[in-house]
C-alpha positions as CSV (number, residue, x, y, z in Angstrom):
1,M,56.2,-6.1,-15.4
2,S,57.3,-2.7,-16.8
3,N,55.3,-0.9,-14.1
4,V,57.0,-2.7,-11.2
5,V,58.8,0.0,-9.2
6,L,60.1,-2.2,-6.3
7,S,61.3,-5.8,-6.7
8,V,62.4,-7.8,-3.6
9,E,63.9,-11.2,-4.2
10,N,65.0,-13.8,-1.6
11,L,65.8,-11.2,1.0
12,Y,67.6,-12.3,4.2
13,K,69.0,-10.2,7.1
14,E,71.1,-11.7,9.8
15,Y,72.2,-10.1,13.0
16,R,74.9,-11.4,15.3
17,L,73.9,-10.7,18.8
18,G,76.4,-9.4,21.3
19,T,79.4,-9.9,19.1
20,I,79.6,-7.0,16.7
21,S,79.7,-3.7,18.4
22,H,78.6,-1.5,21.3
23,G,75.7,-0.2,19.2
24,T,77.1,3.1,17.9
25,L,80.0,4.0,15.7
26,K,81.2,6.5,18.3
27,H,81.5,3.8,21.0
28,D,83.1,1.3,18.6
29,L,85.8,3.9,17.7
30,Q,86.4,4.7,21.4
31,S,87.0,1.1,22.2
32,W,89.2,0.5,19.2
33,W,91.4,3.5,20.0
34,A,91.7,2.4,23.7
35,R,92.8,-1.0,22.6
36,M,95.4,0.5,20.2
37,R,96.9,2.5,23.1
38,G,96.7,-0.4,25.6
39,K,94.1,1.4,27.7
40,D,91.0,0.1,29.4
41,D,87.9,0.0,27.3
42,P,85.8,3.0,28.2
43,N,82.7,1.2,27.1
44,S,83.2,-2.0,29.0
45,Q,80.0,-1.5,30.9
46,I,78.1,-1.5,27.6
47,S,79.8,-4.7,26.6
48,T,79.0,-6.3,29.9
49,L,75.3,-5.4,29.5
50,Q,75.2,-6.7,26.0
51,S,76.8,-10.0,27.2
52,I,74.2,-10.3,29.9
53,R,71.3,-9.7,27.4
54,T,72.6,-12.2,24.9
55,S,74.2,-14.9,27.0
56,T,71.1,-17.0,27.1
57,G,70.2,-16.6,23.4
58,N,71.6,-17.6,20.1
59,E,74.4,-15.6,18.6
60,H,72.7,-15.4,15.2
61,F,69.2,-13.9,14.7
62,W,67.4,-13.8,11.3
63,A,65.4,-10.6,11.2
64,L,64.3,-11.5,7.6
65,Q,64.1,-14.8,5.8
66,D,63.4,-15.4,2.1
67,A,61.2,-12.3,1.6
68,S,60.1,-11.9,-2.0
69,F,57.5,-9.6,-3.6
70,N,56.9,-7.0,-6.3
71,I,55.2,-3.7,-5.9
72,R,53.8,-1.8,-8.8
73,Q,53.5,1.9,-9.5
74,G,50.6,3.5,-7.6
75,E,50.1,0.7,-5.1
76,L,49.4,1.6,-1.5
77,V,50.8,-1.3,0.5
78,G,50.4,-1.8,4.3
79,I,53.1,-3.8,6.0
80,I,51.7,-5.4,9.2
81,G,52.9,-7.9,11.8
82,R,53.6,-8.3,15.5
83,N,56.5,-6.5,17.2
84,G,59.8,-8.1,16.1
85,A,58.3,-9.5,12.9
86,G,60.8,-7.7,10.7
87,K,58.8,-4.7,9.4
88,S,61.3,-2.0,10.3
89,T,64.2,-4.1,9.1
90,L,62.6,-4.5,5.8
91,L,62.0,-0.8,5.4
92,K,65.5,0.1,6.4
93,I,66.9,-2.3,3.7
94,I,64.6,-0.9,1.1
95,S,65.6,2.6,2.1
96,R,69.3,1.6,1.8
97,I,69.9,2.5,5.5
98,T,71.2,-1.1,6.1
99,T,72.3,-3.8,3.7
100,P,70.8,-7.3,3.4
101,T,72.8,-10.4,4.2
102,K,71.5,-12.1,1.1
103,G,69.0,-11.3,-1.7
104,T,68.5,-8.4,-4.1
105,I,66.4,-5.3,-4.3
106,K,65.6,-3.4,-7.5
107,I,64.2,0.1,-7.3
108,K,62.9,2.3,-10.1
109,G,62.7,5.9,-9.0
110,R,63.4,8.1,-6.0
111,I,62.6,6.9,-2.4
112,A,61.7,9.2,0.5
113,S,61.7,7.4,3.9
114,L,60.2,8.5,7.2
115,L,61.3,5.8,9.6
116,E,62.3,7.4,12.9
117,V,62.0,10.9,14.4
118,G,64.8,13.0,13.0
119,T,66.1,10.5,10.5
120,G,67.8,12.4,7.7
121,F,68.0,15.7,9.6
122,H,71.2,17.4,10.6
123,P,70.5,18.7,14.2
124,E,72.7,21.8,13.7
125,L,70.9,22.9,10.5
126,T,67.7,24.9,10.5
127,G,64.4,23.6,9.2
128,R,65.0,25.5,6.0
129,E,68.5,24.1,5.5
130,N,67.3,20.6,6.2
131,T,64.5,20.9,3.6
132,Y,67.0,21.8,0.9
133,L,69.4,19.1,2.1
134,N,66.7,16.4,1.9
135,G,65.7,17.6,-1.5
136,A,69.2,17.5,-2.7
137,I,69.5,13.9,-1.4
138,L,66.5,13.0,-3.5
139,G,68.2,14.5,-6.5
140,M,66.1,17.6,-6.8
141,S,67.4,21.0,-8.0
142,K,67.2,24.1,-5.8
143,Q,64.6,25.5,-8.2
144,E,62.4,22.4,-7.7
145,I,62.7,22.6,-3.9
146,R,62.1,26.3,-3.9
147,R,58.9,25.8,-5.8
148,K,57.6,23.4,-3.1
149,F,59.1,25.1,-0.1
150,D,56.1,27.3,0.9
151,E,53.7,24.2,0.7
152,I,56.1,22.2,2.9
153,V,56.2,24.9,5.6
154,D,52.5,25.5,5.5
155,F,51.7,21.8,5.8
156,A,54.2,21.4,8.7
157,E,52.9,24.5,10.5
158,I,56.3,25.6,11.6
159,Q,56.5,29.0,9.9
160,Q,57.8,30.7,13.1
161,F,60.6,28.1,13.6
162,I,61.7,27.4,10.0
163,D,65.0,29.2,10.6
164,T,65.6,27.6,14.0
165,P,68.1,24.6,14.3
166,V,66.0,21.4,14.3
167,K,67.8,20.2,17.5
168,R,65.5,22.6,19.3
169,Y,62.4,21.2,17.7
170,S,59.9,19.0,19.7
171,S,59.3,15.5,18.4
172,G,56.0,16.6,17.0
173,M,57.7,19.5,15.0
174,Y,60.3,17.0,13.8
175,V,57.6,14.7,12.4
176,R,55.5,17.4,10.9
177,L,58.5,18.8,8.9
178,A,59.9,15.4,8.0
179,F,56.5,14.2,6.7
180,A,55.9,17.4,4.8
181,I,59.3,17.1,3.1
182,A,58.8,13.4,2.2
183,A,55.3,13.9,0.8
184,H,55.8,17.2,-1.1
185,L,59.1,16.6,-2.8
186,E,57.4,14.1,-5.1
187,P,59.4,10.8,-4.7
188,E,58.2,7.9,-6.7
189,I,58.1,5.7,-3.6
190,L,57.2,7.0,-0.1
191,I,58.1,4.8,2.9
192,I,56.5,5.6,6.3
193,D,57.0,3.6,9.5
194,E,54.9,4.0,12.7
195,V,56.5,7.4,13.3
196,L,53.3,9.3,12.6
197,A,52.0,8.1,16.0
198,V,54.1,10.9,17.5
199,G,51.9,13.6,16.0
200,D,48.6,14.7,17.4
201,A,45.3,13.3,16.0
202,R,44.6,16.3,13.8
203,F,48.0,16.1,12.1
204,Q,47.7,12.3,11.7
205,K,44.4,12.9,9.9
206,R,46.0,15.4,7.6
207,C,48.9,13.0,6.9
208,L,46.5,10.2,5.9
209,G,44.7,12.6,3.6
210,K,48.0,13.6,2.0
211,M,49.0,10.0,1.6
212,D,45.7,9.2,-0.1
213,E,46.3,12.2,-2.4
214,V,49.8,11.0,-3.2
215,G,48.5,7.5,-4.0
216,K,45.9,9.0,-6.4
217,Q,48.8,10.8,-8.2
218,G,50.2,7.4,-9.1
219,R,53.0,7.3,-6.6
220,T,53.7,4.2,-4.5
221,I,53.4,4.1,-0.7
222,L,54.7,1.5,1.8
223,F,53.1,2.1,5.2
224,V,53.8,0.3,8.5
225,S,51.2,0.7,11.3
226,H,49.7,-1.3,14.1
227,S,46.4,0.5,13.5
228,M,44.4,-1.9,11.4
229,S,41.7,0.7,10.8
230,T,44.3,3.1,9.3
231,I,45.8,0.3,7.1
232,S,42.3,-0.7,6.0
233,S,41.2,2.8,5.0
234,L,44.5,3.8,3.3
235,C,46.0,0.6,1.7
236,N,44.7,-1.6,-1.1
237,R,47.2,-4.4,-0.4
238,G,48.6,-5.9,2.7
239,I,51.8,-7.8,3.4
240,L,51.9,-9.7,6.7
241,L,55.3,-10.5,8.2
242,K,55.7,-13.2,10.8
243,A,59.1,-14.1,12.4
244,G,60.9,-12.4,9.5
245,M,58.9,-14.3,6.8
246,I,56.1,-13.2,4.6
247,A,53.0,-15.0,5.9
248,F,50.5,-13.4,3.6
249,D,50.4,-11.0,0.6
250,G,47.1,-10.0,-0.8
251,P,44.0,-7.8,-0.4
252,T,44.1,-5.6,2.7
253,T,41.0,-7.1,4.3
254,D,42.4,-10.7,4.0
255,A,45.8,-9.5,5.3
256,I,44.1,-8.0,8.4
257,Q,42.1,-11.2,9.0
258,A,45.3,-13.3,8.7
259,Y,47.0,-10.9,11.2
260,N,44.3,-11.3,13.7
261,A,44.3,-15.1,13.3
262,S,48.1,-15.4,13.4
263,D,48.1,-16.6,17.0
264,G,45.8,-19.5,16.2
265,A,42.1,-19.8,16.3
266,T,42.0,-21.9,19.5
267,T,43.4,-19.0,21.6
268,K,42.3,-16.1,19.5
269,Y,38.6,-16.9,19.3
270,P,37.5,-18.6,22.5
271,A,33.8,-19.4,22.7
272,Y,33.9,-19.0,26.5
273,I,36.0,-17.0,28.8
274,D,36.0,-17.1,32.6
275,F,37.4,-13.8,33.9
276,S,37.6,-15.0,37.5
277,A,39.7,-18.0,36.6
278,K,42.1,-15.8,34.7
279,G,42.4,-13.3,37.5
280,R,41.1,-10.5,35.2
281,L,38.0,-9.4,37.1
282,F,36.7,-6.2,35.6
283,G,34.4,-4.0,37.8
284,D,34.0,-1.6,40.7
285,E,32.3,-1.7,44.1
286,H,28.9,-2.0,42.4
287,A,29.4,-4.8,39.8
288,V,32.0,-7.2,38.4
289,L,32.2,-9.2,35.2
290,L,32.4,-12.9,35.7
291,S,32.3,-14.7,32.3
292,A,31.2,-14.4,28.7
293,A,30.3,-16.9,26.0
294,V,29.1,-17.2,22.3
295,R,26.3,-19.7,21.9
296,D,23.9,-20.9,19.2
297,T,20.1,-21.0,19.6
298,E,20.4,-24.5,21.3
299,N,22.8,-23.0,23.8
300,N,25.9,-24.8,22.5
301,L,29.2,-23.0,22.6
302,I,30.4,-22.1,19.1
303,T,33.6,-20.7,17.7
304,E,32.6,-20.3,14.0
305,I,29.2,-19.0,13.0
306,N,27.4,-19.7,9.8
307,I,26.4,-16.3,8.4
308,S,22.8,-17.3,8.0
309,K,22.4,-18.7,11.5
310,P,21.4,-16.6,14.6
311,F,23.5,-16.7,17.7
312,K,23.8,-14.9,21.0
313,I,26.5,-13.3,23.2
314,C,26.0,-14.2,26.9
315,M,27.5,-12.2,29.8
316,N,27.5,-13.2,33.4
317,Y,28.1,-10.6,36.1
318,R,27.5,-10.0,39.8
319,I,25.8,-7.0,41.3
320,L,27.6,-6.2,44.6
321,K,25.7,-3.1,45.8
322,S,22.2,-1.9,45.0
323,Q,21.7,1.5,43.5
324,Y,18.7,3.5,42.3
325,S,19.7,3.8,38.6
326,A,19.2,1.1,36.1
327,M,22.1,-1.2,35.3
328,V,22.5,-1.1,31.5
329,P,24.4,-3.9,29.8
330,N,25.9,-2.8,26.5
331,F,28.0,-4.6,23.8
332,H,30.3,-2.9,21.3
333,F,31.1,-4.9,18.1
334,Y,34.3,-4.0,16.3
335,T,35.5,-5.2,12.9
336,S,39.0,-6.7,12.3
337,A,40.0,-3.2,11.1
338,E,39.2,-1.8,14.5
339,T,36.2,0.2,13.4
340,C,32.9,0.1,15.3
341,A,30.3,-2.0,13.5
342,F,27.6,-1.2,15.9
343,I,26.7,-0.8,19.6
344,S,23.7,-2.4,21.3
345,Q,22.4,-2.0,24.8
346,Q,19.5,-3.5,26.8
347,N,16.8,-0.8,26.7
348,D,14.5,-2.4,29.3
349,S,17.1,-2.3,32.0
350,K,16.2,-1.6,35.7
351,P,17.9,-1.3,39.1
352,L,19.0,-4.7,40.3
353,P,19.5,-6.0,43.9
354,P,22.8,-7.8,44.8
355,G,23.1,-11.1,43.0
356,Q,24.4,-12.9,39.9
357,Y,22.8,-12.2,36.5
358,T,23.1,-13.3,32.9
359,T,22.4,-11.0,30.0
360,E,22.0,-12.3,26.4
361,C,22.2,-10.3,23.2
362,H,20.6,-12.1,20.3
363,I,22.1,-11.5,16.8
364,P,19.9,-12.5,13.8
365,G,21.2,-14.5,10.9
366,N,22.2,-12.7,7.7
367,F,23.0,-9.5,9.6
368,L,26.8,-9.3,10.1
369,N,29.2,-9.6,7.2
370,D,31.8,-12.3,6.6
371,G,34.8,-11.7,8.9
372,I,36.0,-11.5,12.5
373,Y,34.5,-9.3,15.1
374,A,35.7,-8.4,18.6
375,V,33.1,-7.7,21.3
376,N,33.6,-5.3,24.1
377,L,31.4,-6.1,27.2
378,A,30.3,-3.2,29.4
379,L,27.8,-2.4,32.2
380,S,26.9,1.2,32.8
381,T,24.4,3.5,34.6
382,Y,23.3,6.8,33.0
383,E,21.6,8.7,35.9
384,P,22.5,11.2,37.3
385,G,25.6,10.9,35.1
386,L,27.4,8.2,33.1
387,V,29.2,5.7,35.3
388,V,30.9,2.7,33.6
389,H,31.1,-0.1,36.2
390,F,33.1,-2.4,33.9
391,S,34.3,-2.3,30.3
392,A,36.3,-5.3,29.0
393,K,37.7,-4.7,25.5
394,N,38.2,-7.6,23.0
395,S,36.6,-10.0,25.5
396,I,35.1,-12.3,22.9
397,F,35.9,-12.8,19.2
398,I,33.3,-14.1,16.8
399,D,34.2,-15.5,13.4
400,I,31.4,-15.2,10.8
401,K,31.7,-17.6,7.9
402,D,29.8,-17.9,4.6
403,P,30.3,-21.6,3.9
404,I,28.9,-21.4,0.3
405,E,29.6,-18.4,-1.9
406,G,27.6,-17.8,-5.1
407,T,24.3,-19.0,-3.6
408,A,20.9,-17.5,-4.3
409,T,21.2,-15.3,-1.3
410,R,24.1,-13.6,-3.0
411,C,22.5,-13.6,-6.4
412,G,25.6,-15.2,-7.8
413,Y,28.0,-12.7,-6.3
414,R,31.3,-14.1,-5.3
415,G,33.7,-12.6,-2.8
416,V,33.4,-10.6,0.4
417,F,30.9,-7.7,0.4
418,P,32.3,-4.4,1.7
419,G,31.0,-3.1,5.0
420,A,30.6,-4.3,8.5
421,V,27.1,-5.7,8.1
422,R,25.4,-7.5,5.3
423,P,21.7,-7.5,6.4
424,E,19.0,-9.4,4.6
425,L,16.3,-6.8,4.2
426,T,12.8,-6.8,2.9
427,W,12.5,-5.6,-0.7
428,S,9.5,-5.1,-3.0
429,L,9.0,-4.6,-6.7
430,K,6.0,-3.0,-8.4
431,E,5.3,-2.4,-12.0
432,I,4.0,1.2,-12.5
């Protein structure tokens, strides 16, 4: 246990809704001073709004309940969960921004947190001054900060504005500088919330590369994101929060599968979906999507698929208007980490007269890997230019199961193979 850098034991956080404050220290002091002088509350409108918001709810809300876990040095941990699950509350408590109602946290080493745009920055100070201020908060000397300063500025790409007060920075500049400071001043634990979404795609990619580099240096990262592909590529462990409680703690792949299944298999993975009944018709004046289904070779609806058995995705649609170009059905298969496993389209497509049609895509056994896949259904024409008549994302979910591990087909291997597919290919052996 000597390499444990963060220990969380029986953590609880309770909020009292509508009874504590107006939401900011400034408003609380204004109201208190008005009461002391016998004056009207200048923030009465805020109080009224809070009463309206909370009059129908409970006065007590548990944002965290009995959360316990240990994190070791060098672990890259993704914290995932639906909105309101308690992720940000947990990070704020670990970062000592707020205090827990009950429970203990033991931390070994320095923590750098990037939770909200501008957190830890003084708006009147320049980028240079805030860099030294944040380094001092982390316990670093001026000499240590000075040694890293040029790297921070280069990474943040704000050389021209480093001596400008940060209150004049855009949100993107804020995040670039904040991340550069947090990553380069060498804290033992780096905590990052969804704030990286503010930056552009190129900077996000650089941040992920830097976090991977930081992890390889033996430092610990706690990362919150709603992007399962990012969590999957960066983290080696996942913690799933649900209603303030830890619902799963283990390998990232398993955590993502638990996250995707957290709403229940009966609603998450329907074997049949009728878009017209749901009032969710996808399409244009040429074609509309009617329904979709997952079926076995005997045409039975199935929700779970034996990895060795073939199955098919069926799509029903209506052509409303004839056109000269071929109508091309195409299916996009995505893993639970939101990465594209493969795309398949009907290559023998042709122009279709008005009417109702069914397209089937046959998937062989021993092709996809264990796991959950989302299927996007689309219908397009490609001449004279690409026109997408409908595209329904995450229309159907398929759950591929390997009922018996360690069989001859796996040659005794136990556990989930990496990768989106696990094809059974033809091999040969010759003695030469």
